[in-house]
C-alpha positions as CSV (number, residue, x, y, z in Angstrom):
1,M,0.0,0.0,0.0
2,T,1.4,3.4,-0.9
3,S,1.7,6.0,1.8
4,L,-0.2,9.2,1.3
5,S,1.6,12.5,1.4
6,D,1.3,14.6,4.5
7,S,-0.2,17.5,2.4
8,L,-3.0,15.2,1.0
9,M,-3.8,13.9,4.4
10,A,-3.9,17.4,5.9
11,E,-6.2,18.5,3.1
12,A,-8.4,15.5,3.6
13,V,-8.7,16.3,7.4
14,T,-9.8,19.8,6.5
15,L,-12.3,18.6,3.9
16,L,-13.8,16.0,6.2
17,A,-14.2,18.6,8.9
18,V,-15.8,21.1,6.5
19,M,-18.2,18.5,5.0
20,R,-19.4,17.5,8.5
21,E,-19.8,21.2,9.5
22,I,-22.1,21.9,6.5
23,G,-24.2,18.8,6.9
24,L,-22.6,16.3,4.6
25,H,-22.1,12.7,5.8
26,A,-19.1,10.6,4.8
27,R,-18.8,7.0,5.6
28,L,-17.3,3.7,4.4
29,D,-19.7,1.1,3.1
30,D,-17.9,-2.2,2.5
31,G,-14.7,-0.3,1.9
32,Q,-16.4,2.1,-0.5
33,L,-16.5,5.9,0.2
34,R,-20.1,7.2,0.4
35,V,-20.7,11.0,0.7
36,G,-24.2,12.6,0.8
37,P,-26.7,13.9,0.5
38,Q,-25.9,14.1,-3.3
39,A,-28.1,17.2,-3.7
40,M,-25.6,19.2,-1.7
41,L,-22.7,18.3,-4.0
42,A,-21.7,20.3,-7.0
43,P,-19.8,18.6,-9.8
44,Y,-16.5,20.3,-8.7
45,D,-17.1,19.0,-5.2
46,V,-17.4,15.5,-6.5
47,E,-14.2,15.8,-8.5
48,Y,-12.4,17.2,-5.4
49,I,-13.6,14.4,-3.3
50,K,-12.5,11.9,-5.9
51,E,-9.0,13.4,-5.9
52,L,-8.8,13.0,-2.1
53,K,-10.6,9.7,-2.0
54,P,-7.6,7.6,-0.8
55,A,-6.9,9.9,2.0
56,L,-10.6,10.2,3.0
57,V,-10.9,6.4,3.0
58,S,-7.8,6.1,5.2
59,L,-9.2,8.7,7.7
60,L,-12.6,7.1,7.9
61,A,-11.1,3.6,8.3
62,A,-8.9,5.0,11.2
63,E,-12.0,6.5,12.8
64,A,-13.8,3.2,12.6
65,A,-11.0,1.2,14.0
66,P,-11.2,0.5,17.8
67,A,-9.0,2.9,19.7
68,V,-6.4,1.1,21.7
69,R,-3.9,3.9,22.0
70,S,-2.2,5.6,24.8
71,T,-2.9,9.3,25.4
72,A,0.6,10.0,24.0
73,D,-0.6,8.8,20.6
74,L,-3.6,11.1,20.4
75,T,-1.6,14.2,19.4
76,Q,-1.7,14.6,15.7
77,P,1.6,15.1,13.9
78,P,2.4,18.7,12.8
79,S,1.6,17.8,9.2
80,V,-2.1,17.4,10.0
81,R,-2.5,19.8,13.0
82,P,-4.1,23.1,12.0
83,E,-1.7,26.0,12.0
84,R,-2.5,29.3,13.7
85,D,-1.7,31.3,10.6
86,M,-4.0,29.4,8.2
87,A,-6.0,31.6,5.8
88,H,-9.8,31.4,5.5
89,C,-11.1,31.8,1.9
90,G,-14.2,33.9,3.1
91,A,-11.9,36.5,4.6
92,C,-9.7,36.8,1.4
93,S,-10.2,39.5,-1.2
94,H,-9.7,36.9,-3.9
95,F,-12.8,34.8,-2.7
96,L,-15.7,34.9,-5.1
97,P,-18.8,33.6,-3.3
98,D,-21.2,31.2,-5.0
99,S,-24.3,33.1,-6.4
100,I,-26.8,30.4,-5.2
101,N,-25.9,30.5,-1.6
102,P,-23.3,33.2,-1.0
103,A,-23.4,33.1,2.8
104,Q,-22.8,29.4,3.3
105,G,-21.9,28.1,-0.2
106,V,-18.7,27.1,-1.9
107,G,-17.0,29.8,-3.9
108,R,-14.1,30.3,-6.3
109,C,-10.7,31.7,-6.0
110,G,-10.1,34.8,-8.2
111,V,-6.3,33.9,-8.4
112,T,-6.7,30.3,-9.5
113,G,-9.2,30.9,-12.3
114,A,-12.8,29.9,-13.2
115,G,-12.8,26.3,-12.0
116,P,-11.5,24.5,-9.1
117,P,-7.8,23.6,-9.7
118,S,-6.6,20.1,-9.0
119,V,-5.0,19.1,-5.7
120,A,-1.9,18.0,-7.6
121,S,-1.3,21.6,-8.8
122,G,-0.9,22.7,-5.2
123,D,-3.6,25.4,-5.6
124,C,-6.8,25.7,-3.6
125,A,-9.5,23.4,-4.8
126,A,-13.1,24.1,-3.7
127,C,-13.1,27.3,-1.7
128,Y,-15.1,26.9,1.5
129,P,-15.5,30.3,3.3
130,L,-14.6,29.0,6.8
131,A,-12.1,26.2,5.9
132,P,-8.6,27.0,7.1
133,R,-5.9,26.4,4.5
134,A,-2.4,27.4,3.7
135,C,-2.6,29.8,0.8
136,P,0.5,31.6,-0.7
137,S,-1.9,34.1,-2.5
138,Y,-4.0,35.0,0.6
139,K,-4.8,38.7,0.8
140,G,-7.2,39.7,3.6
141,I,-10.1,42.0,3.0
142,E,-9.2,45.5,4.1
143,P,-11.7,47.1,6.6
């Protein structure tokens, strides 16, 4: 089995937290990833989830495994621990909110173009307003 990169795992941790926060459910069904309700997923969300599928499956499998760890093992490694200086898309001047549900919906990044870029490119994928992420192009909204 190939090991997943720390950046993919960190991105999957963030995605899973955001999906749960907005009311999406992710689970494993006989080893298959199931995310729903489908009505809440845009086509670019589905593509982003597919890109992170191996990492999401790994996280969900770890959650389902019985916990027989000491408290020393509960601290996440720095690669998946949220950093204090992470950017939030909704507070960035490059964030373009979705026209259907601007307050809660997914948006786009004005720097990365019209569609969600791939995870492999290193750019932001789907831009969730409250999701923390490392972004080299972050520029806060001036008051």
